[in-house]
N, C-alpha and C positions, 0 to 999 in steps of 0.2 A: 748352859740350861737353868743353871740356879736352882737344883732340885730341892737344896737345902732351905732356900729362901722361901721356895714355893711351897715348901712342906710345911712351915711354920705359919705362912700366912693362910693357908687354906685352914690351919687347925684354931686361928683364932677368928676368922671371919665367918658367920653363918652362911650355909650353902644358899639361902635365897636373898642372901642381901645383895644391894644393888652396887655399883661399880664404886660410887662415893665410899661406901665402907671401905673397901681394898684401900683406896688413895687415904683414908684418913688412919687406917692401921698401920701403913706404912710411912706416912710424911708426918703425921700429927702423933700417934702414939708411939714411932720407931720400935714395932714389934720386930724388926729385923735386926736391931741393937747396929745401925749404921752411924759412923762418928760425925757427920755433917749433914743437915738439911739438904745439901746438894747431893750427897752421896743417896740419901733416901729418895730423893727425885728421881735420880737416875736410874736407881732399883725399880721404882714404879714403872719406870719409862720401859725398862727391858723387860719387865714381867708383863706388862700389858701389851707389848709386841709380840712375844712368844706364847702366850695363853689367854689374851683377852680381857680376864678379871671382869668380866661382864655377863650376867644371865643372859641378858640378851643377843649373846653370841651363843649357837647352837652346840659349837664344838666344846666351848668352855663348860656348857651346862652339862654336856655328856661326862667330861673328865670329874666333875664334881660329882656326878652321881657315882661314876667307877671307883674313884678314889678311895671312897669309905670301905670298898670291899677287901682291903689289905694291904699292908706297907710293901708286901713283896714284889707287887707289879708295878707301884708307883713311879719308880723312876724311867720305865718301858713307857707308860701311860705319858709321861711328860715329854718322852722323847716323840712320841707319835704327834702329840699335838704341836711341838715345836717343829717338827717336819713338814706339818700341814701349812704351818702360817710363815715360814722362813726359808725362802726359796733356796740360798746360800747352801743351807744345811741339808735340805732336801736334795741339791745338786752331788751329793757326797755320798747319798746311799748307794748308788751300785758300786762305787769305789769299796765301800766297806763289805757290801755283802759278797763280793767276788772274792775275798780274802778265806781261804780256808782256813777252820779252827787250827789255832796255835800258829799260823802264819805272823811274820811280823809286820807291821804297819808302820811304815817310817813318816815322818814328819814332813821331809822333804819330798817324798813321793804324793803325800796330800798336798803340798803347795803347788805343785804341778797339776793337779788334778784341778783344783780352784782355779789355776790360772787357764786352763782350757777354756774354759766358760766364757770368761769375758778377757781374752788376751788384752795386755798392756793395761789394762783397767787399773790394776791394784800395784802400789810399791811392794819392794820385797819384803819391807818391813810390815808392811800390812798382811800380805800373803803369809808370814812367818806366824804373827799373831792370829789371824784367822785358823790356821792350822791347828794351831795349840789348843784355841777354843772349841775346833770341832772335834779334835782328838778327846778333849776333858768331856765334852758331851755324849759322845759314843762309850767312853769309859764311864761314867756314871751311870747310863743305861744299861751296861752289862754286856755290850760288842766286844769291848776291849777290854784289855787287864794289863797291869803293870804300870811304874809309875814314868820311867826313863824310857826302858823299852818296852813300846806296845805290841801285844799279840792279840789276835783274834780270838775271842771268846763267845759263849752262847749265852745269852741273857734269859732271867727268870720269866716263864711263859705261865699267866695266870688267866684265869677265865675272864678277868676285868679285861686283861690286855686282848684276849681273842675279841672280846665284845666290841671293844673300841676299833679295832682293825677293820671288822665287819662293816661298824655303822661309817667309817670312813669311805669304803667302798659304797656302801649304800647311798651316801651323798654324793658319789660321781655317778649315781645312775644305774648302778649294777644291782643285779638281785639273784636269788637262788645260787646255783653252783658257782655262778660267776663271781661271788663273794669271795670263794676260798681260793680264788685264782690271781685277784687282784694285785697291783704293785704292792699293796699294805700288807698282803698275804704274804710276800716274798720276805718280808722282815720276820715271819715267825719261824723260829727253830722247830725241828722235830716234822712229824708227817701229817698228813691232812687227817688221819685216824684220830691222833692226838689233839688236831685241832677242832675235830667235830666233838670229840669226848667233852674239850672244855666250854667248847659252844653248849653242849648239853646242860652242863653244870651251870652256865651262866643262865641258861634259861630256868632251871630248877630254882636258882637263886631271884628269880623276878625281874633280871636286869633284860632280858629280851625273851622273844617267841622263836625257837627253833624247832622244827619238825623236819624230820628225816626219815622217809618210809621208801622202800625200793629205788633208792638210790636218787630220790627226787627232794629237793632240799628247799625249803621255806624258812626265811628269816624276816622278823617285824621289829620293830622299834616302837613298840607302845609309849607314847608321851615325850619321845625324845624330840620332836619336833612341833610345830604349833601348826594349826592347819593352811595357814599361810607359806610358811616355809617349807612345808610339804608340798604345796603348788607349785612353788618357785623351784623346787628339787626335782619335781616330773615334768615342768616345761624344759629345763635345763637340760635334763637326760633325752628329752625327745630330739633338741637341737644338736646335741653331740651325737 
């Protein structure tokens, strides 16, 4: 998930900068401290694949907006964007969430899970490497803990994290109460009461608009999408 590299890069590049500024920071100025130009280019490619690094990408804009709200939620925010953009990682979500807190998470079991999706596509060496990287990603986000022996744990939950989960569900065409029962909401630890309290905090912070009266919920995301993007979202939602 490259959270450390992402943290350094977002601190170095202004939120309103174009994609070229991220490339210049990584490749030309080497803000990530990579040993060779090839390593810099590879890091830029991986970060671009996972996060977009382009203000024209709505999800990356949302990440930049919410990133500034505090360090505690940043690893979880990074995970959410990576899950949205990396199908291989997203395919492990149910496997991880099915584990109870404290339950062991074996690399070999994860290899088996990865192999299920596309049997015979990956070599044993590739599956081992993928499983190690996936384990590292979920560990960085707080869903796993331990260096050698991984066990299920609970990540830090913040208003920014809840806001991004709701926005991801919004992008899928959901609204109101359905935002709180989406596949993204399943990633959130705790209860729906806690999520609603954090959504209220996010609303007070000006991140989103959350109204909850007599059990009827309304969530809006002012300025998260351009008019054109919102039109596309609505049209896609009707198709789905």
